[in-house]
N, C-alpha and C positions, 0 to 999 in steps of 0.2 A: 933572528931565527926563533927565539922564544915566543915573540909576539905572533909570528906566523903559525907556530905550532899550536898556540892557544886558539887562534882563529879557526884552524882546521878542526880542533877538538870540538869547538862550539858548533861548527857547521855539521859535524858528524852527529852530535847530540840532537840538533834541530831536525836533521834528516830522519833520525831514528824516531823522534816524536811524530813527525809527519807520516812516516810509514805506519806507526801504530794507529794514528787517527784514521788513515785510509783503511787499515785492516779492520778497525772497529766499525767504520761505516759500512764496509762490505759485509761484515758479519751481521750487522743490524738489518741491512737490506735483505740478506739471505733469510734471516729470521722472519722478516715481514712477509716474504714470499711464501715461506713454509706455513706461517700462521694463516695466510690467506687461503692456501690450498686446504688446510685443515678446516677452516671456517666454512668453505664451500661444501666440503664433504659433510660437515656437521649439519648444515642447513638442509641438505638432501636427506640426511638421516631423519632429521626432525620432521620434514615434509612427509616422509613415509610413515613416521610414527603417529601422525595425526589421524583421528578417526575418520575424517572426511576433508575434502578440499572443494574448491569450486568446480573441479573436473571429475571428481569421483566421490562415491559414498551415498548414504541414504539418510534422509531426515524426515521428521514428522512435523506437520504444520496444522494448526487449528485456524479455520477461516470462517468468517461470518457468512451464513448461507446467502445473504443478499448479493454477494459478489461471486457466486459460483461460476457463472458463464465466463467472466473475464479472468478469474484466477485459474480456471481449467485451461484456458488458452495460454496464459503465461507459463504454466507448468509444462504444457505440451511443447511449446517452442523451446523452452530452456533445455528440457531433456533431449530434444532432437539435436540441439547444438552441442550438448555435453552428454554423449552416449553412456558414459560411466556413472551417471547420477540417477537417483530415484527420489522424487519429492512426493511423499504420501500426504495428501490433504484430506482432513476430515472437516466437513461443513457442519456447523452448529449454530445455535443462537449466540448472540454476542456475549451474553453473560457467562455462558459455558466456556467460550473461548478465553475470556479473561481469567476464569478459574484455572485454565491450563497454564497460566503464567507460572504457577507453582508446580507444574508437572515436569519432572526432569527430562522425560523423553520427548517433550514437545519443544522444538527449537525456535519456532516462530509463531506468532499470533497475528492475524490480519483482521482488523476491526475498524471502527469509525472514530476512535479517539486515541490519543497518546497514553502511555502508562503514566499514572500519577506518581508523585514523589513517594507516597507511602507504598505503592505497589513496587516501585523500584527498590526501595529499602528492604522490603520483605523478600523479594527475589534475591537480592545480594546476600542477605543474612541466611536464607534457607538453602539456596542453591550455589552460593559462592560464585555468582556470575552477574555481570552487568547487563541490564536490559536497556537497549537503546531503540528509539522509535523515529520514524520519519513519515511525513505525508507524501504519498506518491501520486495521488489523483484526487479529484473532487467529483462527488456523485450528487445526483439529484433524486429526491423522492418523488416519483411520478404519481399522479392521481389518475386512475383508470376507471372508465365508466362503461356500461354496456353499450354495444354498437347502436348508433342512432339516438343516444341519450340527448335530451334538449339542454341539460345543465352542463355545458362545456366551458362557460366563463364563470370563474369562481374567485371571489376575494378571499383574503385570509380570514376575515370574519365569517364568511360562509364555511370555510374549512373547519374553523373552531366550532361552529354551530353543528356541523355534521358529526364531529368527533364527540361532542357532548350530548348529542341526541336532541338538539334544539332547532335543527334546520326545518324550514317551513314544509319541506316535502318528506321529512322523516326518512332520509337516506341512511342506510346502515353501513358503517365502515367495516372493511375486511382487511385483515393483516396476515402476515406469514407467522402467526402465533400471537397470542394476547400477552404473553409474558416473555421477558428475557431477550427479545430480538432487538437488533439495533434500530429497526424502523419504529417499533413501539417506544423505545427509549427516546429516540429523536422527537417523536410526536409529543410525548409526555413532558420532556424537559424543555424543548425549544418552541413548541407550538401551544400546548395547553398551559404550561407555566403555572401549575397549581390547580387548575381545574381537573375534574375527574372525567375519565373516559367513560362514555356511555356503556351501561351493562349490556346493551344490545350488540356491542361490537362482536364480530365473528372472527374466528381463527382458522386459517388453513394451515396445512402442514408444510407448505413451501410457497415460494413466490410463484412458481409455475401453477400451483393449484389456485392461487389467488386469481391469476389471469383466466384460468378455465372457469372458475365459479362466476366471476364478473361477466364473462362473455355469454354465459348461459342464463343469467338471472337479472331481472330488473329490480330497481329500488336499492341497489348496493353501490358502494364506492370502494375501490381497492387502492391500497398504498404500498408501492413496491419500489425497489431500486430501478433506475432508468436502464441499466444494462440488460434487464430481463425483457424489455420490449423494443430494443433497438432493432431496426431493419438492416441486417447485414448486407443486403443487396443494394442498399442506397449509399453510394459513395459521397453524397452531399451531407449525410447525417441529419436529414430533415424529415424523415418519415419513420413511423413506428409500426409495430405489429398490427395487422388488420383484424385481429381477433377482438380487440377492444378499442374504445375511443380514449384518447388522452386529453385531459382537461387543460385549458389555458388558465393560468393563475395570474392574479394582479401583479404587475411588475413592481419591483422595489424602488425604481427610480422615477417612473411616470405613473401617477395614480390611475389615469384613464387608459393605460396600456395593459394588455394581457399577453402573456408569453407562455410557451411550452418549455419543457425541460430539454431544450436543445443545448449542445455543447457550449456555444457562444454565451448563452444566457446563464449557464452554470458557471462558466469560467469568469464572467463579469459579475456574478451574483445578482443578476437581474431577476433570475428565477428565485422565488422566496424560500424554497425548501432545499437547501444545499448542505451537504455534510462531507467530511473528509474520508478518504480511505487511507489507513495507516498500517504500516507493519511495525510490530514490536519484536525485536530480535534478541535472543538470549544466547550469546556466543562469545567466548573469550579468545578464540583463535579465528584466523581467516579461513573459515570452512565453507561448506556448501550453503549454509544460511546466509553468510555474507555475499557469496556469489549470486544467489537468487535475489537478495535485496538490491545489489548493484545492478542486476539485470532489469528489475522492475523500474528502477529510477534512470536507467540508461535509454538510449535511443530506441531500441527495438521494443523494450517494455512499455515505453511511453506511447509508441505508435499503437501497440495492442490496446492500451487504455482508450486511446482516441477512437479506434475502430469499435470499441464497446460502448460508445456514446458518453464516456466519462471525460472530464476535462483533465488532461495531464498536468502534473505539477511542474515538470522540468522542460517541457517542450512548448514553445510558443505556438498559439493557435492563430492562424490568419483569419480575420473576421471580415467578410465581404457582404455588402448588401445584396439580397436576392429577393425575387418575387416568388411567392409560394402560392400555388393553386391547390386548395383542398376542397 
């Protein structure tokens, strides 16, 4: 009997321990559910506390004037898809856009290069925010000539001669500003590489004015981003504005071949004057800047770049042989 009583006492103790374990597990599970509910509420409160999100709020963007047509379209489509948002874009020369990296009110900068290590460090130290950048498209610098110009086939040596004032026909280059623009920086850094730009070079106030001036004057050559002269009515992306002639430049892969700034040639870098379109975002939270950046790199944004004659960075371009009658 004594042994049986001892066994019963041990079983009772074991049952008590088991019940306590079950009770502890139930309490832990209940605590987990309560914490989950509070976490969800906390996330919603944090979302409401943010100054902006991808679906609501207002931000300011500084963008290179060279890309005004395509950035205007990107903003228009994004705002129509997100009615609670407002993206205010100010178009400036590239150098002024880069200065805005240190302007607290400017959330994003759209230019032709990534932020340097030094620029990122200055932004982090001054504004306490991380600057991140991404290439979203590739652009071509088109060479535009007066209608009917005989000089439609140009080598890069010809381009350098025009830019330095040594070309045999003394053609005068025209830019969207002689200083601080991305086009001028590209020409000086990537084409001239140490040579001096001719003092005869002329400056217009915008890419649109470059087109107008070249269309009305002989003896000049304009240098502008290809998005300014793309023919929106051409679904094949193989024709340009009829106001000016667009020069063929010597291809990078075949010396005796000349190509225009078509998307396929920009995409494959067969066209010799290609540059990137880059956003630099200053945002520590997933706000409207992040939403707009994701939109430009997403399917719709990439299609908008394609329609603007740029080569998208994240969407494959199908390249097919065609016959072109010009």
